[in-house]
Backbone as CSV, one residue per row, in Angstrom:
resi,resn,N_x,N_y,N_z,CA_x,CA_y,CA_z,C_x,C_y,C_z
1,UNK,-25.969,-4.173,0.595,-26.462,-5.458,0.083,-25.418,-6.547,0.331
2,UNK,-25.875,-7.807,0.591,-24.916,-8.867,0.862,-23.908,-9.065,-0.257
3,UNK,-24.368,-8.976,-1.525,-23.447,-9.186,-2.635,-22.374,-8.112,-2.660
4,UNK,-22.775,-6.857,-2.444,-21.819,-5.756,-2.424,-20.850,-5.893,-1.272
5,UNK,-21.342,-6.321,-0.121,-20.472,-6.497,1.042,-19.466,-7.616,0.786
6,UNK,-19.920,-8.703,0.176,-19.013,-9.814,-0.126,-17.932,-9.375,-1.106
7,UNK,-18.319,-8.563,-2.090,-17.340,-8.065,-3.058,-16.298,-7.195,-2.368
8,UNK,-16.737,-6.377,-1.420,-15.813,-5.527,-0.686,-14.840,-6.359,0.137
9,UNK,-15.342,-7.406,0.774,-14.477,-8.288,1.566,-13.437,-8.960,0.675
10,UNK,-13.879,-9.441,-0.489,-12.964,-10.151,-1.388,-11.895,-9.208,-1.934
11,UNK,-12.318,-8.030,-2.411,-11.344,-7.097,-2.980,-10.391,-6.561,-1.919
12,UNK,-10.893,-6.318,-0.713,-10.017,-5.856,0.361,-9.005,-6.934,0.730
13,UNK,-9.468,-8.173,0.857,-8.559,-9.265,1.180,-7.503,-9.476,0.110
14,UNK,-7.917,-9.374,-1.157,-6.963,-9.541,-2.253,-5.911,-8.434,-2.238
15,UNK,-6.347,-7.205,-1.981,-5.410,-6.079,-1.961,-4.409,-6.218,-0.817
16,UNK,-4.890,-6.556,0.371,-3.996,-6.681,1.522,-2.995,-7.820,1.319
17,UNK,-3.449,-8.913,0.723,-2.538,-10.022,0.434,-1.480,-9.600,-0.572
18,UNK,-1.899,-8.843,-1.587,-0.946,-8.365,-2.591,0.076,-7.421,-1.969
19,UNK,-0.364,-6.523,-1.090,0.558,-5.608,-0.435,1.568,-6.373,0.414
20,UNK,1.099,-7.410,1.113,2.005,-8.211,1.923,3.007,-8.944,1.037
21,UNK,2.524,-9.489,-0.088,3.425,-10.168,-1.018,4.448,-9.192,-1.575
22,UNK,4.014,-7.968,-1.841,4.931,-6.964,-2.352,6.038,-6.669,-1.345
23,UNK,5.684,-6.616,-0.073,6.684,-6.385,0.959,7.692,-7.523,1.006
24,UNK,7.220,-8.756,0.906,8.116,-9.910,0.920,9.045,-9.897,-0.287
25,UNK,8.502,-9.559,-1.453,9.315,-9.525,-2.668,10.396,-8.446,-2.572
26,UNK,10.009,-7.277,-2.047,10.963,-6.179,-1.930,12.080,-6.531,-0.951
27,UNK,11.719,-7.072,0.187,12.727,-7.441,1.177,13.668,-8.510,0.623
28,UNK,13.097,-9.468,-0.100,13.917,-10.532,-0.674,14.899,-9.970,-1.703
29,UNK,14.401,-9.084,-2.566,15.257,-8.546,-3.626,16.381,-7.682,-3.069
30,UNK,16.054,-6.796,-2.138,17.065,-5.876,-1.628,18.002,-6.525,-0.625
31,UNK,17.549,-7.622,0.000,18.389,-8.255,1.004,19.170,-9.459,0.518
32,UNK,18.764,-10.036,-0.633,19.396,-11.282,-1.067,19.848,-11.264,-2.520
33,UNK,19.717,-10.141,-3.199,20.230,-10.034,-4.565,21.068,-8.759,-4.661
34,UNK,21.683,-8.559,-5.812,22.555,-7.398,-5.992,21.820,-6.178,-6.531
35,UNK,20.545,-6.299,-6.855,19.798,-5.187,-7.455,19.725,-4.008,-6.489
36,UNK,19.964,-2.793,-7.013,19.907,-1.607,-6.166,18.475,-1.109,-6.035
37,UNK,18.232,-0.282,-5.021,16.883,0.170,-4.703,16.238,0.999,-5.813
38,UNK,16.909,2.006,-6.408,16.269,2.758,-7.488,15.895,1.874,-8.681
39,UNK,16.758,0.931,-9.038,16.448,0.036,-10.154,15.251,-0.843,-9.816
40,UNK,15.185,-1.312,-8.581,14.031,-2.110,-8.173,12.748,-1.311,-8.345
41,UNK,12.754,-0.061,-7.889,11.557,0.775,-7.983,11.153,1.008,-9.430
42,UNK,12.127,1.300,-10.303,11.814,1.570,-11.709,11.263,0.331,-12.398
43,UNK,11.892,-0.821,-12.181,11.395,-2.058,-12.783,10.010,-2.387,-12.251
44,UNK,9.827,-2.188,-10.972,8.526,-2.470,-10.351,7.420,-1.629,-10.981
45,UNK,7.629,-0.328,-11.086,6.603,0.543,-11.638,6.405,0.310,-13.136
46,UNK,7.493,0.077,-13.869,7.386,-0.138,-15.313,6.652,-1.427,-15.629
47,UNK,6.949,-2.505,-14.909,6.269,-3.767,-15.168,4.796,-3.678,-14.793
48,UNK,4.493,-2.977,-13.706,3.101,-2.769,-13.339,2.359,-1.969,-14.394
49,UNK,3.014,-0.931,-14.913,2.394,-0.102,-15.949,2.112,-0.912,-17.211
50,UNK,3.061,-1.753,-17.624,2.887,-2.548,-18.840,1.723,-3.523,-18.711
51,UNK,1.663,-4.252,-17.608,0.590,-5.227,-17.416,-0.769,-4.536,-17.368
52,UNK,-0.853,-3.448,-16.644,-2.126,-2.737,-16.543,-2.545,-2.144,-17.884
53,UNK,-1.589,-1.624,-18.641,-1.894,-1.084,-19.968,-2.462,-2.180,-20.872
54,UNK,-1.848,-3.354,-20.859,-2.323,-4.457,-21.701,-3.722,-4.902,-21.291
55,UNK,-3.985,-4.915,-19.992,-5.315,-5.321,-19.521,-6.362,-4.315,-19.964
56,UNK,-6.058,-3.038,-19.832,-7.017,-2.001,-20.238,-7.305,-2.107,-21.731
57,UNK,-6.259,-2.294,-22.538,-6.446,-2.391,-23.982,-7.208,-3.642,-24.379
58,UNK,-7.105,-4.712,-23.585,-7.780,-5.962,-23.918,-9.259,-5.953,-23.540
59,UNK,-9.665,-5.031,-22.711,-11.067,-4.969,-22.302,-11.950,-4.498,-23.447
60,UNK,-13.189,-4.948,-23.438,-14.104,-4.649,-24.541,-14.884,-3.361,-24.340
61,UNK,-14.780,-2.744,-23.151,-15.569,-1.538,-22.921,-14.959,-0.304,-23.565
62,UNK,-13.718,-0.430,-24.070,-13.101,0.686,-24.778,-12.734,1.862,-23.902
63,UNK,-12.656,1.663,-22.597,-12.330,2.766,-21.692,-10.894,3.228,-21.915
64,UNK,-10.676,4.535,-22.045,-9.310,5.051,-22.236,-8.556,5.057,-20.915
65,UNK,-7.246,5.207,-21.008,-6.446,5.363,-19.799,-6.859,6.642,-19.083
66,UNK,-6.896,6.588,-17.770,-7.295,7.764,-16.991,-6.195,8.078,-15.988
67,UNK,-6.573,8.316,-14.744,-5.581,8.663,-13.736,-5.262,10.140,-13.746
68,UNK,-4.247,10.527,-12.984,-3.861,11.929,-12.895,-2.391,12.019,-12.500
69,UNK,-1.790,13.150,-12.808,-0.392,13.366,-12.436,-0.247,13.472,-10.922
70,UNK,-1.280,13.979,-10.254,-1.222,14.072,-8.797,-1.140,12.710,-8.142
71,UNK,-2.002,11.775,-8.581,-1.965,10.427,-8.027,-0.681,9.705,-8.423
72,UNK,-0.218,9.938,-9.645,1.042,9.319,-10.077,2.203,9.792,-9.207
73,UNK,2.196,11.065,-8.850,3.250,11.588,-7.992,3.209,10.932,-6.609
74,UNK,1.993,10.707,-6.081,1.873,10.028,-4.793,2.364,8.588,-4.883
75,UNK,2.058,7.918,-6.003,2.537,6.555,-6.205,4.060,6.520,-6.264
76,UNK,4.644,7.448,-6.994,6.096,7.561,-7.080,6.711,7.851,-5.718
77,UNK,6.105,8.773,-4.966,6.632,9.161,-3.662,6.435,8.083,-2.601
78,UNK,5.627,7.079,-2.909,5.564,5.910,-2.045,6.623,4.887,-2.456
79,UNK,6.647,4.520,-3.744,7.460,3.389,-4.206,8.955,3.630,-4.072
80,UNK,9.433,4.785,-4.519,10.872,5.029,-4.502,11.402,5.249,-3.083
81,UNK,10.818,6.124,-2.263,11.311,6.254,-0.890,11.215,4.953,-0.091
82,UNK,10.195,4.133,-0.366,10.049,2.851,0.328,11.278,1.979,0.097
83,UNK,11.694,1.867,-1.167,12.869,1.050,-1.486,14.144,1.663,-0.921
84,UNK,14.294,2.970,-1.068,15.504,3.631,-0.575,15.617,3.547,0.944
85,UNK,14.487,3.631,1.644,14.523,3.615,3.105,15.025,2.284,3.639
86,UNK,14.678,1.195,2.957,15.081,-0.111,3.460,16.563,-0.395,3.258
87,UNK,17.282,0.504,2.628,18.735,0.363,2.557,19.359,0.611,3.929
88,UNK,18.752,1.513,4.710,19.338,1.886,6.004,18.472,1.528,7.200
89,UNK,17.244,1.063,6.988,16.351,0.730,8.092,16.183,-0.774,8.220
90,UNK,16.029,-1.251,9.457,15.631,-2.627,9.670,14.172,-2.806,9.317
91,UNK,13.769,-4.065,9.106,12.396,-4.333,8.683,11.374,-3.875,9.723
92,UNK,11.660,-4.146,11.014,10.720,-3.756,12.048,10.574,-2.256,12.167
93,UNK,11.687,-1.553,12.164,11.652,-0.096,12.244,10.922,0.493,11.050
94,UNK,11.234,0.003,9.856,10.589,0.522,8.653,9.095,0.301,8.651
95,UNK,8.654,-0.902,9.075,7.218,-1.185,9.093,6.489,-0.282,10.076
96,UNK,7.099,-0.074,11.242,6.460,0.777,12.244,6.307,2.210,11.742
97,UNK,7.360,2.757,11.132,7.296,4.122,10.609,6.298,4.206,9.466
98,UNK,6.359,3.237,8.537,5.475,3.257,7.365,4.015,3.235,7.764
99,UNK,3.612,2.246,8.557,2.196,2.114,8.873,1.734,3.178,9.856
100,UNK,2.630,3.664,10.708,2.248,4.791,11.544,1.927,6.016,10.711
101,UNK,2.734,6.265,9.673,2.487,7.409,8.795,1.215,7.222,7.978
102,UNK,0.975,5.997,7.509,-0.248,5.733,6.732,-1.484,5.997,7.578
103,UNK,-1.523,5.417,8.792,-2.714,5.579,9.634,-2.914,7.038,10.046
104,UNK,-1.832,7.720,10.394,-1.948,9.120,10.794,-2.512,9.965,9.671
105,UNK,-2.042,9.723,8.446,-2.514,10.490,7.301,-3.989,10.249,7.034
106,UNK,-4.394,8.976,6.986,-5.775,8.655,6.645,-6.739,9.079,7.741
107,UNK,-6.342,8.932,8.995,-7.225,9.352,10.078,-7.334,10.872,10.149
108,UNK,-6.246,11.578,9.871,-6.304,13.042,9.858,-7.268,13.527,8.785
109,UNK,-7.213,12.913,7.611,-8.138,13.284,6.539,-9.565,12.917,6.924
110,UNK,-9.761,11.766,7.567,-11.101,11.357,7.985,-11.714,12.378,8.930
111,UNK,-10.950,12.816,9.920,-11.456,13.797,10.871,-11.684,15.146,10.210
112,UNK,-10.797,15.519,9.285,-10.929,16.806,8.604,-12.163,16.859,7.708
113,UNK,-12.603,15.709,7.212,-13.763,15.676,6.318,-15.054,15.337,7.057
114,UNK,-15.024,15.337,8.373,-16.246,15.187,9.142,-16.576,13.785,9.586
115,UNK,-15.718,12.813,9.341,-15.995,11.443,9.772,-15.754,11.325,11.269
116,UNK,-16.717,10.733,11.978,-16.600,10.570,13.424,-16.722,9.089,13.761
117,UNK,-15.587,8.399,13.929,-15.636,6.961,14.215,-16.353,6.664,15.525
118,UNK,-17.019,5.516,15.564,-17.673,5.049,16.781,-16.593,4.674,17.804
119,UNK,-16.871,4.831,19.107,-15.870,4.453,20.120,-15.357,3.027,19.967
120,UNK,-16.212,2.104,19.529,-15.763,0.735,19.330,-14.726,0.656,18.209
121,UNK,-14.894,1.503,17.183,-13.912,1.533,16.100,-12.580,2.101,16.584
122,UNK,-12.648,3.144,17.421,-11.424,3.681,18.004,-10.720,2.613,18.850
123,UNK,-11.512,1.853,19.620,-10.937,0.779,20.435,-10.242,-0.251,19.564
124,UNK,-10.900,-0.631,18.467,-10.304,-1.595,17.550,-9.014,-1.078,16.943
125,UNK,-9.004,0.199,16.576,-7.806,0.785,15.984,-6.651,0.799,16.978
126,UNK,-6.943,1.198,18.211,-5.887,1.239,19.221,-5.370,-0.177,19.532
127,UNK,-6.273,-1.153,19.554,-5.870,-2.532,19.797,-4.973,-3.031,18.673
128,UNK,-5.345,-2.716,17.433,-4.552,-3.144,16.288,-3.177,-2.469,16.285
129,UNK,-3.144,-1.190,16.601,-1.867,-0.486,16.658,-0.963,-1.056,17.746
130,UNK,-1.555,-1.396,18.893,-0.745,-1.971,19.965,-0.176,-3.318,19.534
131,UNK,-0.952,-4.090,18.782,-0.444,-5.353,18.277,0.681,-5.168,17.283
132,UNK,0.570,-4.151,16.441,1.624,-3.867,15.471,2.917,-3.466,16.171
133,UNK,2.806,-2.602,17.190,3.989,-2.199,17.941,4.611,-3.413,18.638
134,UNK,3.769,-4.261,19.210,4.261,-5.450,19.896,4.976,-6.386,18.926
135,UNK,4.474,-6.462,17.692,5.071,-7.339,16.694,6.453,-6.864,16.271
136,UNK,6.630,-5.559,16.050,7.886,-5.070,15.477,8.868,-4.536,16.513
137,UNK,8.422,-4.335,17.757,9.290,-3.721,18.756,10.596,-4.475,18.992
138,UNK,10.618,-5.799,19.010,11.893,-6.485,19.277,12.983,-6.162,18.274
139,UNK,12.627,-5.748,17.045,13.636,-5.446,16.046,13.965,-3.973,15.933
140,UNK,13.410,-3.163,16.821,13.626,-1.729,16.709,15.057,-1.347,17.070
141,UNK,15.647,-0.481,16.271,16.939,0.116,16.576,16.815,1.598,16.301
142,UNK,17.804,2.350,16.740,17.765,3.781,16.452,17.922,3.979,14.947
143,UNK,16.879,4.462,14.260,16.957,4.575,12.800,17.763,5.790,12.367
144,UNK,18.303,5.704,11.160,18.965,6.874,10.608,17.913,7.928,10.293
145,UNK,18.282,9.178,10.438,17.324,10.254,10.191,16.845,10.232,8.746
146,UNK,17.768,9.990,7.807,17.388,9.972,6.391,16.447,8.819,6.089
147,UNK,16.767,7.629,6.616,15.907,6.479,6.376,14.526,6.658,6.969
148,UNK,14.451,7.187,8.186,13.159,7.410,8.821,12.333,8.433,8.045
149,UNK,12.984,9.485,7.578,12.260,10.506,6.812,11.736,9.932,5.495
150,UNK,12.540,9.108,4.825,12.099,8.496,3.572,10.908,7.569,3.795
151,UNK,10.948,6.755,4.848,9.840,5.841,5.105,8.585,6.586,5.526
152,UNK,8.739,7.667,6.295,7.584,8.483,6.661,6.961,9.104,5.414
153,UNK,7.798,9.572,4.491,7.290,10.122,3.236,6.536,9.054,2.456
154,UNK,7.072,7.831,2.425,6.392,6.736,1.737,5.026,6.468,2.362
155,UNK,4.952,6.480,3.688,3.685,6.226,4.360,2.649,7.301,4.112
156,UNK,3.063,8.570,4.204,2.133,9.671,3.925,1.638,9.590,2.480
157,UNK,2.549,9.297,1.563,2.178,9.226,0.152,1.210,8.073,-0.109
158,UNK,1.455,6.938,0.539,0.546,5.800,0.383,-0.841,6.166,0.912
159,UNK,-0.892,6.837,2.064,-2.179,7.239,2.608,-2.926,8.190,1.684
160,UNK,-2.225,9.183,1.156,-2.867,10.137,0.241,-3.303,9.444,-1.047
161,UNK,-2.443,8.584,-1.589,-2.790,7.860,-2.809,-4.032,6.999,-2.605
162,UNK,-4.131,6.330,-1.463,-5.291,5.500,-1.163,-6.566,6.331,-1.093
163,UNK,-6.502,7.475,-0.444,-7.674,8.327,-0.327,-8.082,8.919,-1.677
164,UNK,-7.107,9.312,-2.484,-7.416,9.803,-3.822,-8.075,8.699,-4.665
165,UNK,-7.689,7.458,-4.408,-8.238,6.348,-5.172,-9.711,6.115,-4.935
166,UNK,-10.249,6.621,-3.845,-11.672,6.445,-3.570,-12.545,7.219,-4.553
167,UNK,-11.957,8.136,-5.296,-12.709,8.902,-6.281,-12.762,8.202,-7.645
168,UNK,-12.071,7.092,-7.775,-11.934,6.460,-9.089,-13.257,5.899,-9.573
169,UNK,-13.668,6.284,-10.785,-14.858,5.713,-11.408,-14.514,4.466,-12.194
170,UNK,-13.280,4.348,-12.667,-12.793,3.169,-13.371,-11.425,2.813,-12.779
171,UNK,-11.413,2.002,-11.706,-10.155,1.737,-10.999,-9.046,1.200,-11.892
172,UNK,-9.378,0.308,-12.810,-8.352,-0.283,-13.647,-7.710,0.754,-14.558
173,UNK,-8.532,1.546,-15.254,-8.007,2.554,-16.174,-7.223,3.624,-15.433
174,UNK,-7.686,4.003,-14.250,-7.003,5.050,-13.501,-5.691,4.538,-12.895
175,UNK,-5.683,3.286,-12.424,-4.448,2.729,-11.890,-3.401,2.597,-12.986
176,UNK,-3.837,2.139,-14.172,-2.913,2.014,-15.302,-2.318,3.367,-15.673
177,UNK,-3.168,4.393,-15.733,-2.680,5.725,-16.070,-1.710,6.263,-15.034
178,UNK,-1.982,5.998,-13.765,-1.085,6.459,-12.700,0.266,5.765,-12.783
179,UNK,0.256,4.462,-13.020,1.518,3.725,-13.140,2.331,4.236,-14.323
180,UNK,1.681,4.447,-15.461,2.405,4.933,-16.638,3.044,6.287,-16.370
181,UNK,2.319,7.163,-15.708,2.853,8.492,-15.419,4.001,8.447,-14.411
182,UNK,4.000,7.430,-13.540,5.040,7.365,-12.510,6.365,6.822,-13.039
183,UNK,6.337,6.113,-14.173,7.559,5.479,-14.684,8.661,6.488,-14.998
184,UNK,8.389,7.574,-15.752,9.479,8.521,-16.009,10.015,9.180,-14.741
185,UNK,9.187,9.327,-13.716,9.670,9.884,-12.454,10.685,8.945,-11.815
186,UNK,10.343,7.642,-11.767,11.263,6.667,-11.186,12.503,6.505,-12.058
187,UNK,12.332,6.537,-13.380,13.471,6.396,-14.290,14.456,7.544,-14.096
188,UNK,13.945,8.732,-13.814,14.831,9.877,-13.584,15.698,9.649,-12.353
189,UNK,15.129,9.017,-11.303,15.914,8.708,-10.111,16.983,7.674,-10.436
190,UNK,16.608,6.646,-11.204,17.582,5.626,-11.598,18.713,6.228,-12.426
191,UNK,18.362,7.145,-13.312,19.375,7.797,-14.146,20.322,8.627,-13.287
192,UNK,19.763,9.319,-12.300,20.598,10.136,-11.422,21.541,9.275,-10.583
193,UNK,21.107,8.043,-10.304,21.935,7.147,-9.478,22.638,6.092,-10.322
194,UNK,22.806,6.351,-11.618,23.351,5.345,-12.538,24.751,4.889,-12.148
195,UNK,25.536,5.760,-11.583,26.911,5.383,-11.232,26.954,4.355,-10.113
196,UNK,25.857,4.221,-9.359,25.798,3.258,-8.260,24.862,2.093,-8.572
197,UNK,24.404,1.999,-9.818,23.446,0.959,-10.186,24.102,-0.415,-10.177
198,UNK,23.328,-1.414,-9.723,23.773,-2.803,-9.738,22.632,-3.654,-10.269
199,UNK,22.933,-4.536,-11.207,21.895,-5.346,-11.833,22.049,-6.799,-11.429
200,UNK,20.911,-7.453,-11.338,20.891,-8.849,-10.935,19.623,-9.471,-11.522
201,UNK,19.767,-10.613,-12.211,18.621,-11.243,-12.868,17.558,-11.649,-11.847
202,UNK,17.989,-12.280,-10.764,17.029,-12.704,-9.747,16.300,-11.499,-9.154
203,UNK,17.043,-10.418,-8.875,16.408,-9.221,-8.337,15.441,-8.601,-9.318
204,UNK,15.807,-8.590,-10.603,14.921,-8.030,-11.623,13.627,-8.826,-11.723
205,UNK,13.720,-10.151,-11.632,12.518,-10.989,-11.682,11.610,-10.689,-10.501
206,UNK,12.200,-10.556,-9.327,11.406,-10.221,-8.139,10.732,-8.857,-8.305
207,UNK,11.450,-7.892,-8.887,10.877,-6.562,-9.104,9.732,-6.617,-10.111
208,UNK,9.861,-7.436,-11.149,8.804,-7.575,-12.148,7.542,-8.169,-11.523
209,UNK,7.718,-9.226,-10.733,6.562,-9.828,-10.056,5.933,-8.830,-9.088
210,UNK,6.787,-8.092,-8.400,6.296,-7.082,-7.472,5.454,-6.034,-8.191
211,UNK,5.921,-5.585,-9.357,5.196,-4.562,-10.086,3.958,-5.072,-10.786
212,UNK,4.089,-6.191,-11.507,2.996,-6.682,-12.330,1.854,-7.266,-11.512
213,UNK,2.188,-7.987,-10.453,1.156,-8.693,-9.689,0.852,-7.992,-8.365
214,UNK,1.877,-7.912,-7.499,1.628,-7.416,-6.149,1.304,-5.931,-6.109
215,UNK,1.884,-5.143,-7.023,1.607,-3.701,-7.019,0.456,-3.345,-7.950
216,UNK,0.607,-3.637,-9.254,-0.400,-3.228,-10.217,-1.771,-3.809,-9.946
217,UNK,-1.882,-5.142,-9.932,-3.173,-5.772,-9.700,-3.635,-5.565,-8.265
218,UNK,-2.678,-5.444,-7.342,-3.053,-5.177,-5.958,-3.745,-3.836,-5.797
219,UNK,-3.255,-2.816,-6.500,-3.891,-1.508,-6.411,-5.236,-1.471,-7.111
220,UNK,-5.432,-2.282,-8.142,-6.750,-2.384,-8.766,-7.771,-2.884,-7.741
221,UNK,-7.390,-3.929,-7.009,-8.284,-4.457,-5.978,-8.511,-3.428,-4.874
222,UNK,-7.453,-2.696,-4.496,-7.575,-1.699,-3.434,-8.482,-0.557,-3.851
223,UNK,-8.333,-0.097,-5.092,-9.224,0.939,-5.612,-10.680,0.484,-5.555
224,UNK,-10.920,-0.768,-5.956,-12.286,-1.280,-5.974,-12.873,-1.344,-4.569
225,UNK,-12.028,-1.671,-3.586,-12.502,-1.768,-2.212,-12.717,-0.404,-1.573
226,UNK,-11.907,0.580,-1.937,-11.940,1.874,-1.258,-13.267,2.603,-1.419
227,UNK,-13.980,2.363,-2.511,-15.264,3.025,-2.701,-16.301,2.630,-1.682
228,UNK,-16.064,1.538,-0.951,-17.030,1.045,0.028,-16.474,1.042,1.442
229,UNK,-15.322,1.696,1.646,-14.718,1.767,2.968,-14.631,3.212,3.420
230,UNK,-14.942,3.457,4.702,-14.668,4.777,5.243,-13.160,4.924,5.412
231,UNK,-12.706,6.150,5.579,-11.275,6.371,5.745,-10.744,5.670,6.987
232,UNK,-11.545,5.636,8.068,-11.110,4.964,9.289,-10.931,3.478,9.052
233,UNK,-11.897,2.860,8.395,-11.806,1.428,8.140,-10.679,1.119,7.158
234,UNK,-10.519,1.952,6.154,-9.429,1.736,5.197,-8.080,1.811,5.898
235,UNK,-7.953,2.767,6.838,-6.699,2.893,7.582,-6.461,1.691,8.473
236,UNK,-7.521,1.180,9.078,-7.375,0.108,10.049,-7.058,-1.231,9.397
237,UNK,-7.758,-1.560,8.310,-7.560,-2.882,7.707,-6.127,-3.049,7.195
238,UNK,-5.478,-1.936,6.844,-4.107,-2.051,6.360,-3.135,-2.519,7.439
239,UNK,-3.549,-2.436,8.701,-2.698,-2.923,9.777,-2.541,-4.440,9.736
240,UNK,-3.406,-5.117,8.983,-3.283,-6.565,8.853,-2.131,-6.952,7.926
241,UNK,-1.643,-6.016,7.115,-0.598,-6.345,6.144,0.669,-6.895,6.811
242,UNK,1.195,-6.282,7.885,2.399,-6.854,8.507,2.188,-8.276,9.016
243,UNK,0.983,-8.580,9.489,0.717,-9.933,9.967,0.726,-10.919,8.803
244,UNK,0.087,-10.539,7.698,0.078,-11.403,6.516,1.500,-11.592,6.008
245,UNK,2.276,-10.507,5.993,3.661,-10.599,5.537,4.483,-11.493,6.461
246,UNK,4.255,-11.382,7.769,4.984,-12.217,8.713,4.632,-13.686,8.512
247,UNK,3.345,-13.973,8.276,2.933,-15.352,8.008,3.570,-15.860,6.723
248,UNK,3.644,-14.995,5.711,4.301,-15.380,4.475,5.769,-15.664,4.681
249,UNK,6.397,-14.896,5.568,7.798,-15.147,5.880,8.008,-16.512,6.517
250,UNK,7.068,-16.921,7.372,7.162,-18.232,8.016,6.971,-19.347,6.994
251,UNK,5.964,-19.186,6.132,5.616,-20.250,5.195,6.547,-20.312,3.985
252,UNK,6.969,-19.147,3.492,7.720,-19.107,2.241,9.217,-18.914,2.425
253,UNK,9.602,-18.228,3.491,11.022,-17.952,3.711,11.596,-18.704,4.904
254,UNK,10.797,-19.634,5.450,11.250,-20.486,6.552,11.674,-19.684,7.778
255,UNK,11.022,-18.545,8.011,11.310,-17.781,9.222,10.623,-18.456,10.414
256,UNK,11.223,-18.419,11.588,10.644,-19.123,12.747,9.354,-18.474,13.226
257,UNK,8.417,-19.294,13.672,7.176,-18.792,14.248,7.348,-18.743,15.766
258,UNK,6.687,-17.777,16.400,6.863,-17.607,17.843,5.533,-17.259,18.485
259,UNK,5.493,-17.408,19.814,4.289,-17.026,20.557,4.025,-15.527,20.404
260,UNK,5.098,-14.739,20.298,4.928,-13.295,20.115,4.213,-12.995,18.805
261,UNK,4.579,-13.694,17.737,3.935,-13.493,16.447,2.456,-13.853,16.522
262,UNK,2.144,-14.969,17.183,0.749,-15.394,17.290,-0.070,-14.378,18.084
263,UNK,0.475,-13.901,19.213,-0.257,-12.932,20.034,-0.447,-11.626,19.283
264,UNK,0.588,-11.170,18.587,0.464,-9.934,17.811,-0.593,-10.088,16.732
265,UNK,-0.645,-11.243,16.090,-1.656,-11.476,15.051,-3.056,-11.409,15.639
266,UNK,-3.236,-11.974,16.832,-4.547,-11.934,17.488,-4.945,-10.488,17.793
267,UNK,-3.998,-9.698,18.307,-4.291,-8.305,18.637,-4.649,-7.498,17.397
268,UNK,-3.842,-7.642,16.335,-4.057,-6.847,15.130,-5.343,-7.249,14.427
269,UNK,-5.522,-8.547,14.179,-6.718,-8.982,13.459,-7.970,-8.805,14.307
270,UNK,-7.835,-8.976,15.630,-8.975,-8.705,16.497,-9.365,-7.235,16.475
271,UNK,-8.357,-6.355,16.499,-8.643,-4.922,16.418,-9.275,-4.544,15.097
272,UNK,-8.780,-5.133,14.002,-9.383,-4.883,12.698,-10.838,-5.328,12.694
273,UNK,-11.100,-6.483,13.290,-12.480,-6.976,13.349,-13.396,-6.029,14.097
274,UNK,-12.935,-5.494,15.233,-13.740,-4.527,15.980,-14.014,-3.270,15.155
275,UNK,-12.991,-2.795,14.464,-13.139,-1.566,13.685,-14.104,-1.750,12.529
276,UNK,-14.261,-2.971,12.051,-15.129,-3.222,10.905,-16.550,-3.568,11.307
277,UNK,-16.812,-3.706,12.627,-18.165,-4.028,13.058,-19.122,-2.902,12.710
278,UNK,-20.315,-3.275,12.270,-21.351,-2.266,12.002,-21.942,-1.841,13.339
279,UNK,-21.720,-0.602,13.709,-22.149,-0.130,15.030,-23.313,0.833,14.975
280,UNK,-23.797,1.150,13.805,-24.924,2.064,13.674,-25.674,1.710,12.407
281,UNK,-26.997,1.993,12.339,-27.754,1.643,11.152,-27.354,2.447,9.936
282,UNK,-26.719,3.604,10.119,-26.340,4.442,8.990,-24.837,4.471,8.867
283,UNK,-24.343,4.225,7.668,-22.894,4.226,7.448,-22.326,5.622,7.639
284,UNK,-21.088,5.731,8.165,-20.431,7.040,8.216,-20.285,7.603,6.814
285,UNK,-20.343,8.906,6.708,-20.295,9.548,5.402,-18.936,9.356,4.759
286,UNK,-18.886,8.698,3.569,-17.603,8.536,2.891,-17.167,9.824,2.226
287,UNK,-15.919,9.871,1.850,-15.441,11.015,1.099,-16.183,11.094,-0.216
288,UNK,-16.643,12.271,-0.601,-17.414,12.440,-1.817,-16.512,12.855,-2.970
289,UNK,-16.810,12.344,-4.175,-16.032,12.788,-5.334,-16.331,14.243,-5.638
290,UNK,-15.462,14.928,-6.332,-15.688,16.330,-6.664,-16.906,16.478,-7.550
291,UNK,-17.590,17.604,-7.445,-18.796,17.842,-8.236,-18.474,18.358,-9.621
292,UNK,-17.213,18.598,-9.906,-16.785,19.067,-11.222,-15.544,18.290,-11.629
293,UNK,-15.259,18.152,-12.892,-14.089,17.386,-13.318,-12.802,17.939,-12.707
294,UNK,-11.951,17.017,-12.251,-10.672,17.434,-11.672,-9.749,17.948,-12.768
295,UNK,-9.061,19.063,-12.549,-8.144,19.561,-13.567,-6.972,18.626,-13.812
296,UNK,-6.716,17.690,-12.847,-5.593,16.774,-13.028,-5.985,15.561,-13.844
297,UNK,-7.301,15.281,-14.005,-7.728,14.058,-14.652,-7.454,14.127,-16.142
298,UNK,-6.931,13.033,-16.655,-6.627,12.982,-18.084,-7.892,12.980,-18.900
299,UNK,-7.929,13.606,-20.074,-9.131,13.610,-20.905,-9.426,12.223,-21.470
């Protein structure tokens, strides 16, 4: 239905914008303040959990917190390795590893569950990937093995978390529950690294905004969109995030704009557009929720 399609477009756009903003906030905090990576991750997840908890409690439907420890673990395994990896990786290298891992994970699951993308969708995906490589290639350096492994783990975890989110019956309650469960996991990492902790007010503020707005509310929008996206389309649209982040860098951080950036944006967004075209009268079969309650789901 047109209304449902419009809602999917809006929620997907909001989520991708939030993810791009989160990337900008993280890069700014770790590159221009004294805050350490584990502390950034803990503040980010804790602030997201608090805001989401308050929103759930303020709603009139009385829905309890939901989520699962499995999804919380995936959220933790994305957020903490993501921050730690950027200590030793350049932005271009990290983005390439992260999004390569995300797409590989989601497409592998799509194929394993019987989804068969149309050739035009494959063309769009390959075009978008080529644009992403073209965008980040000038900044590529030989990455450290530890940093590359951490970013790959973050990408796989993000892909799994996104796919698990397609089962959510109440995205807000489940996202809040996942964030709350992830906080003690991140806090344990911060405690283990306490001797190397560094605090900074500006960095803490950036982490709070990252958690409360770009992460928490961003994942609510992403959960809402995932119920109407196939795994292939969900994997492909996320390739627009680096372009949005790059545009934000130009507008907000005064980074220079170049012909390379413009061409990469055309390739990526054009590829996303091809992948989202309706190529058959029947939608590809989405991942189905389990027919019985998940043992991980909170009562």
